[in-house]
C-alpha positions as CSV (number, residue, x, y, z in Angstrom):
1,X,-45.1,133.9,40.7
2,X,-43.4,130.5,40.5
3,X,-46.7,128.7,41.4
4,X,-48.6,130.6,38.7
5,X,-45.9,129.8,36.2
6,X,-45.9,126.1,37.1
7,X,-49.7,125.9,36.8
8,X,-49.9,127.7,33.5
9,X,-51.4,125.3,30.9
10,X,-49.1,124.1,28.1
11,X,-49.6,125.3,24.5
12,X,-50.9,121.9,23.6
13,X,-53.7,122.1,26.2
14,X,-54.5,125.7,25.1
15,X,-55.0,124.5,21.6
16,X,-57.1,121.6,22.9
17,X,-59.3,124.0,24.8
18,X,-59.5,126.2,21.7
19,X,-60.9,123.3,19.6
20,X,-63.4,122.4,22.4
21,X,-64.6,126.0,22.6
22,X,-65.9,125.9,19.0
23,X,-69.4,124.9,18.2
24,X,-69.3,122.9,14.9
25,X,-73.1,122.6,14.6
26,X,-73.5,125.9,12.7
27,X,-70.6,124.9,10.4
28,X,-72.2,121.5,9.7
29,X,-75.5,123.1,8.9
30,X,-73.9,125.4,6.4
31,X,-72.0,122.5,4.8
32,X,-75.3,120.5,4.6
33,X,-77.1,123.5,3.0
34,X,-74.3,123.9,0.4
35,X,-74.3,120.2,-0.4
36,X,-78.0,120.1,-0.8
37,X,-77.9,123.1,-3.2
38,X,-75.1,121.5,-5.1
39,X,-76.8,118.1,-5.6
40,X,-80.0,119.9,-6.7
41,X,-78.1,121.8,-9.3
42,X,-76.5,118.6,-10.5
43,X,-79.8,116.8,-10.7
44,X,-81.0,119.5,-13.2
45,X,-78.6,118.2,-15.7
46,X,-79.6,114.7,-17.0
47,X,-76.0,113.7,-17.6
48,X,-74.9,114.5,-14.1
49,X,-78.1,113.0,-12.7
50,X,-77.0,109.6,-14.1
51,X,-73.8,109.9,-12.1
52,X,-75.8,110.0,-8.8
53,X,-78.7,107.5,-9.4
54,X,-79.3,107.0,-5.7
55,X,-80.0,110.8,-5.2
56,X,-81.9,111.0,-8.4
57,X,-84.3,108.2,-7.2
58,X,-84.6,110.0,-3.8
59,X,-85.4,113.3,-5.5
60,X,-88.1,111.6,-7.6
61,X,-89.8,110.4,-4.4
62,X,-89.6,113.9,-2.9
63,X,-91.2,115.8,-5.8
64,X,-88.2,116.2,-8.1
65,X,-86.1,118.1,-5.7
66,X,-84.0,116.9,-2.8
67,X,-85.4,118.1,0.5
68,X,-82.8,116.5,2.7
69,X,-79.5,114.7,2.4
70,X,-79.0,110.9,3.1
71,X,-77.4,110.2,6.5
72,X,-74.1,109.2,4.9
73,X,-73.8,112.5,3.1
74,X,-74.8,114.7,6.0
75,X,-72.2,116.6,8.0
76,X,-72.3,116.3,11.8
77,X,-70.9,119.0,14.2
78,X,-70.0,116.6,17.0
79,X,-68.3,114.2,14.6
80,X,-66.2,117.1,13.1
81,X,-65.1,118.1,16.6
82,X,-64.2,114.5,17.6
83,X,-62.2,114.0,14.4
84,X,-60.4,117.3,14.9
85,X,-59.5,116.4,18.5
86,X,-58.2,113.0,17.4
87,X,-56.1,114.7,14.7
88,X,-54.7,117.2,17.2
89,X,-53.9,114.3,19.5
90,X,-52.0,112.5,16.7
91,X,-50.4,115.5,15.0
92,X,-49.6,117.7,18.0
93,X,-47.3,120.6,17.2
94,X,-46.2,119.1,13.9
95,X,-47.0,121.1,10.7
96,X,-48.2,117.9,9.0
97,X,-48.4,114.2,9.8
98,X,-48.8,111.0,7.9
99,X,-51.4,108.8,9.6
100,X,-53.9,106.2,8.5
101,X,-57.6,106.6,9.0
102,X,-57.7,103.5,11.1
103,X,-55.6,105.2,13.7
104,X,-57.8,108.2,13.7
105,X,-60.8,106.0,14.1
106,X,-59.1,104.1,17.0
107,X,-58.3,107.4,18.7
108,X,-62.0,108.2,18.4
109,X,-63.0,104.9,19.9
110,X,-64.5,103.5,16.7
111,X,-64.3,100.1,15.2
112,X,-64.4,101.2,11.6
113,X,-63.0,104.1,9.8
114,X,-66.1,105.1,7.8
115,X,-67.2,107.6,10.5
116,X,-63.7,109.1,10.7
117,X,-63.6,109.4,6.9
118,X,-66.8,111.4,6.9
119,X,-65.6,113.7,9.5
120,X,-62.3,114.2,7.6
121,X,-64.3,115.0,4.5
122,X,-66.4,117.6,6.4
123,X,-63.4,119.3,7.9
124,X,-61.6,119.4,4.6
125,X,-64.6,120.9,2.9
126,X,-64.8,123.6,5.6
127,X,-61.1,124.4,5.1
128,X,-60.2,123.5,8.7
129,X,-57.7,120.8,7.7
130,X,-55.8,120.1,4.5
131,X,-55.3,116.6,3.3
132,X,-52.7,115.4,0.9
133,X,-53.7,112.0,-0.3
134,X,-51.0,109.6,-1.4
135,X,-50.9,107.6,-4.6
136,X,-51.8,104.0,-4.8
137,X,-49.0,101.6,-3.8
138,X,-47.9,99.6,-6.8
139,X,-47.0,96.6,-4.6
140,X,-50.3,96.1,-2.9
141,X,-52.6,98.2,-5.0
142,X,-54.0,100.0,-2.0
143,X,-53.8,103.7,-1.2
144,X,-51.0,104.9,1.1
145,X,-51.7,106.9,4.3
146,X,-52.7,110.5,3.8
147,X,-50.9,113.5,5.2
148,X,-53.0,115.8,7.4
149,X,-52.4,119.4,8.5
150,X,-54.6,121.5,10.8
151,X,-55.1,125.1,9.5
152,X,-54.9,126.9,12.8
153,X,-55.6,130.3,11.2
154,X,-59.1,129.0,10.3
155,X,-59.6,127.4,13.8
156,X,-58.7,130.7,15.4
157,X,-61.0,132.7,13.2
158,X,-63.9,130.3,14.0
159,X,-63.2,130.7,17.7
160,X,-63.0,134.5,17.4
161,X,-66.3,134.7,15.5
162,X,-68.0,132.5,18.2
163,X,-66.7,134.7,21.1
164,X,-64.0,132.5,22.5
165,X,-61.7,133.8,25.3
166,X,-58.6,135.5,23.9
167,X,-56.5,133.7,26.4
168,X,-57.1,130.4,24.6
169,X,-55.2,131.4,21.5
170,X,-51.7,133.0,21.7
171,X,-50.1,134.0,18.5
172,X,-46.7,132.3,19.1
173,X,-48.5,129.1,20.3
174,X,-50.5,128.8,17.1
175,X,-47.4,129.8,15.0
176,X,-45.4,127.0,16.7
177,X,-48.2,124.5,16.1
178,X,-48.5,125.5,12.4
179,X,-44.7,125.5,11.7
180,X,-43.7,122.6,13.9
181,X,-41.3,124.7,15.9
182,X,-41.1,123.8,19.6
183,X,-43.0,126.1,22.0
184,X,-40.7,128.8,23.4
185,X,-40.9,130.5,26.7
186,X,-42.8,133.7,27.1
187,X,-39.8,135.5,28.6
188,X,-41.1,135.4,32.2
189,X,-38.2,133.3,33.5
190,X,-36.3,133.8,36.7
191,X,-33.8,136.0,34.9
192,X,-36.3,138.6,34.0
193,X,-37.2,139.0,37.7
194,X,-33.6,139.2,38.9
195,X,-31.5,142.3,39.1
196,X,-30.3,143.8,35.8
197,X,-27.0,142.4,34.5
198,X,-23.6,143.8,35.5
199,X,-23.6,146.2,32.5
200,X,-26.4,148.2,34.2
201,X,-24.1,148.9,37.2
202,X,-21.4,150.4,35.0
203,X,-21.7,154.2,34.1
204,X,-23.3,154.8,30.7
205,X,-20.8,155.5,28.0
206,X,-22.4,158.9,27.4
207,X,-22.1,160.1,31.0
208,X,-19.6,162.9,30.2
209,X,-21.2,164.0,27.0
210,X,-23.0,167.0,28.6
211,X,-26.3,167.9,30.3
212,X,-28.3,166.6,27.4
213,X,-27.7,163.0,28.5
214,X,-27.7,163.6,32.2
215,X,-31.2,162.2,32.8
216,X,-31.1,159.6,30.1
217,X,-31.5,155.9,31.2
218,X,-28.8,153.4,30.6
219,X,-28.7,151.7,27.2
220,X,-29.9,148.4,28.6
221,X,-33.0,149.6,30.5
222,X,-35.1,147.8,27.9
223,X,-34.0,144.5,29.6
224,X,-36.6,145.3,32.4
225,X,-39.4,144.9,29.9
226,X,-41.0,141.5,30.5
227,X,-43.1,141.1,27.4
228,X,-40.9,141.4,24.3
229,X,-44.0,142.4,22.2
230,X,-44.2,145.6,24.3
231,X,-41.0,146.9,22.7
232,X,-41.8,149.5,20.1
233,X,-39.4,150.3,17.3
234,X,-38.2,154.0,17.3
235,X,-39.0,154.2,13.6
236,X,-42.8,153.8,14.5
237,X,-42.8,155.7,17.7
238,X,-44.6,159.1,17.8
239,X,-42.1,160.4,20.3
240,X,-39.3,160.1,17.8
241,X,-40.4,162.3,14.9
242,X,-36.9,163.1,13.9
243,X,-35.5,159.5,13.8
244,X,-33.1,159.0,11.1
245,X,-34.8,156.1,9.3
246,X,-33.1,155.0,6.0
247,X,-35.3,155.7,3.0
248,X,-35.3,152.2,1.7
249,X,-36.2,150.9,5.2
250,X,-39.1,153.4,5.4
251,X,-40.3,152.4,1.9
252,X,-40.1,148.7,2.8
253,X,-42.0,149.2,6.0
254,X,-44.7,151.1,4.1
255,X,-45.1,148.2,1.6
256,X,-45.5,145.6,4.4
257,X,-47.9,147.9,6.3
258,X,-50.1,147.9,3.1
259,X,-49.7,144.1,2.9
260,X,-51.0,143.7,6.5
261,X,-54.0,145.8,5.6
262,X,-54.8,143.7,2.5
263,X,-54.4,140.5,4.5
264,X,-56.8,141.8,7.1
265,X,-59.3,142.9,4.5
266,X,-59.1,139.4,2.9
267,X,-60.1,137.8,6.2
268,X,-56.9,136.7,8.0
269,X,-57.3,137.2,11.7
270,X,-53.5,137.0,12.3
271,X,-52.5,139.3,9.5
272,X,-49.6,140.9,11.4
273,X,-48.0,137.6,12.2
274,X,-48.7,136.2,8.8
275,X,-47.0,139.1,7.1
276,X,-44.0,138.9,9.4
277,X,-43.6,135.2,8.8
278,X,-44.0,135.6,5.0
279,X,-41.3,138.3,5.1
280,X,-39.0,136.1,7.2
281,X,-39.7,133.2,4.8
282,X,-38.4,135.2,1.8
283,X,-41.6,136.6,0.3
284,X,-41.4,140.2,-1.0
285,X,-44.2,142.7,-0.9
286,X,-44.6,142.5,-4.6
287,X,-45.0,138.7,-4.5
288,X,-47.6,138.9,-1.8
289,X,-49.4,141.6,-3.8
290,X,-49.5,139.3,-6.8
291,X,-50.8,136.5,-4.7
292,X,-53.6,138.6,-3.2
293,X,-54.4,140.1,-6.7
294,X,-54.9,136.6,-8.0
295,X,-57.1,135.6,-5.0
296,X,-59.2,138.8,-5.3
297,X,-59.7,138.2,-9.0
298,X,-61.2,134.8,-8.2
299,X,-63.7,136.3,-5.7
300,X,-67.4,136.6,-6.4
301,X,-69.4,139.4,-4.7
302,X,-73.1,138.5,-4.3
303,X,-74.7,141.4,-2.4
304,X,-72.9,141.7,0.9
305,X,-71.4,138.2,0.7
306,X,-67.8,137.7,-0.7
307,X,-67.3,134.1,-2.0
308,X,-63.6,133.4,-2.2
309,X,-62.1,130.7,-4.4
310,X,-59.3,130.3,-1.9
311,X,-60.3,131.1,1.7
312,X,-58.1,133.0,4.2
313,X,-56.7,129.7,5.5
314,X,-55.4,128.7,2.0
315,X,-53.7,132.1,1.7
316,X,-52.2,131.7,5.1
317,X,-50.9,128.2,4.2
318,X,-49.4,129.5,0.9
319,X,-47.5,132.2,2.6
320,X,-46.2,129.9,5.3
321,X,-45.3,126.7,3.4
322,X,-45.0,127.5,-0.3
323,X,-41.9,128.8,-2.0
324,X,-41.7,132.6,-2.2
325,X,-43.6,133.8,-5.3
326,X,-45.2,130.4,-6.1
327,X,-48.6,130.4,-7.6
328,X,-51.4,129.0,-5.5
329,X,-52.3,125.6,-6.8
330,X,-55.1,124.5,-4.4
331,X,-58.5,123.7,-5.8
332,X,-61.2,126.2,-5.7
333,X,-63.7,125.9,-2.8
334,X,-66.9,124.1,-3.5
335,X,-68.9,127.3,-2.6
336,X,-66.9,129.3,-5.2
337,X,-67.3,126.6,-7.9
338,X,-71.1,126.6,-7.4
339,X,-71.4,130.4,-7.3
340,X,-69.2,130.6,-10.5
341,X,-71.4,128.1,-12.2
342,X,-74.6,130.0,-11.3
343,X,-72.9,133.3,-12.4
344,X,-72.0,131.9,-15.8
345,X,-75.5,130.5,-16.2
346,X,-77.1,133.9,-15.4
347,X,-74.7,135.6,-17.8
348,X,-75.6,133.2,-20.6
349,X,-79.3,133.8,-19.9
350,X,-78.7,137.5,-20.0
351,X,-76.9,137.3,-23.3
352,X,-79.7,135.2,-24.8
353,X,-82.3,137.7,-23.6
354,X,-80.3,140.6,-25.1
355,X,-80.0,138.8,-28.4
356,X,-83.7,138.1,-28.5
357,X,-84.5,141.7,-27.7
358,X,-82.2,142.9,-30.5
359,X,-83.8,140.5,-32.9
360,X,-87.2,141.7,-31.9
361,X,-86.1,145.3,-32.4
362,X,-84.8,144.5,-35.9
363,X,-88.1,142.7,-36.9
364,X,-90.4,145.4,-35.4
365,X,-90.6,147.4,-38.7
366,X,-91.5,144.2,-40.6
367,X,-94.2,143.4,-38.1
368,X,-95.7,146.8,-38.4
369,X,-95.6,146.4,-42.2
370,X,-97.5,143.2,-41.9
371,X,-100.2,144.7,-39.8
372,X,-101.1,147.3,-42.4
373,X,-101.2,144.8,-45.3
374,X,-104.5,144.4,-47.1
375,X,-106.1,141.0,-47.5
376,X,-105.2,140.9,-51.2
377,X,-101.5,141.6,-50.4
378,X,-101.5,138.8,-47.8
379,X,-103.1,136.4,-50.3
380,X,-100.4,137.3,-52.9
381,X,-97.6,136.6,-50.4
382,X,-99.3,133.4,-49.3
383,X,-99.5,132.2,-52.9
384,X,-95.7,132.6,-53.2
385,X,-95.2,130.3,-50.2
386,X,-94.6,126.6,-50.5
387,X,-97.7,124.5,-50.4
388,X,-96.9,122.9,-47.0
389,X,-96.6,126.4,-45.4
390,X,-99.9,127.8,-46.8
391,X,-102.6,128.2,-44.2
392,X,-106.1,126.9,-45.0
393,X,-108.1,130.1,-44.4
394,X,-106.4,133.5,-45.0
395,X,-109.4,135.4,-43.7
396,X,-109.4,133.5,-40.4
397,X,-105.7,134.2,-40.0
398,X,-106.2,137.9,-40.8
399,X,-108.8,138.1,-38.0
400,X,-106.6,136.2,-35.6
401,X,-108.9,133.3,-34.9
402,X,-106.1,130.7,-34.9
403,X,-103.1,132.1,-33.0
404,X,-101.0,129.1,-33.7
405,X,-101.4,129.3,-37.5
406,X,-101.1,133.1,-37.3
407,X,-97.6,132.7,-36.0
408,X,-96.8,130.3,-38.8
409,X,-98.1,132.8,-41.4
410,X,-96.2,135.7,-39.7
411,X,-93.0,133.6,-39.9
412,X,-93.4,132.8,-43.5
413,X,-94.2,136.4,-44.5
414,X,-91.2,137.6,-42.6
415,X,-89.0,135.2,-44.5
416,X,-90.3,136.6,-47.8
417,X,-90.0,140.2,-46.8
418,X,-86.4,139.7,-45.6
419,X,-85.6,138.2,-49.1
420,X,-86.9,141.4,-50.7
421,X,-90.4,140.4,-51.8
422,X,-92.4,143.4,-53.0
423,X,-95.2,144.6,-50.9
424,X,-97.8,146.8,-52.6
């Protein structure tokens, strides 16, 4: 037992193995696909195309549409993993750390920080890290070092989705890494293997209470349980149906049980721990409900895909680090902004189509009236038109030999009929 405890890897090494177990190639491919779609959408607008002349010139050589990204805008899976490992080496178990990009590049063994900056941009876009950039220093005019934080909830979800071993991520280790608390023992110390304390040797205080307590264990028998997570509260135990739980406690537990279900439905893998830490941090169930309502209102459902303005990692960070009840102020994800733009464009096109259909329905009786007009009636209406709008040959228009001028005549006649011109 002692040897196995001594050889147990530290939480820092477990988190290191957790990062190494993730394949970032699929994540990089998704980022590249999203960027390519985003740039192609921007190139459709002439004003936005002027802001990216290099990509506009590249698209012109590729047939008007970008088919691939330039190397400096392309995400790389191995580069993302190297940058994340370097950040983990610098940050460790701290919730956030101020560090310059040059130190991250030096940790990666690079001579310049351009590669590190690209990897940081890719990790930030995929919501794996959060970067707080400092303002420019007034003395030197340069930008101060940025503050970096690894969103371990997202890292854990990525590892789970890729089939990582559950032993690599332990809830309390990730919680300690996210909150900056020192890693605590798992409770398997020498004391848990020794004999029970002296209070176990004393007779229980209910020994003379009658035969009902004759076979009951002493009140400290729970001390023999090694894993503290194995203890079950009597309020939730099915073998205690008649437990006297206070009504307010029962109602509060029910609210937080609903919160855990909502967090899990939103995509948080560690929903139980997140709800517990939010509760310990001062959040109420109503405040968490309001936060989740706001996040769900900014979610776009496209078929079977749910595009969230704030991914699960952002909600996890808000509940862990923000003040209780504070509104989420993070920027919307790039995927959500692009989907929202497409949704608004489709809605505008649908409104224009409906308006055109309503206009056509209103003009349908007038069109039918024009079709039954005689040649003399058409000539009479044409004579009332301005000279520049009169066609050259009314008979040819009537027979439809010139569709372009026929449309002109139809428009002019509709204008007269709408003003109340008499038709015989």
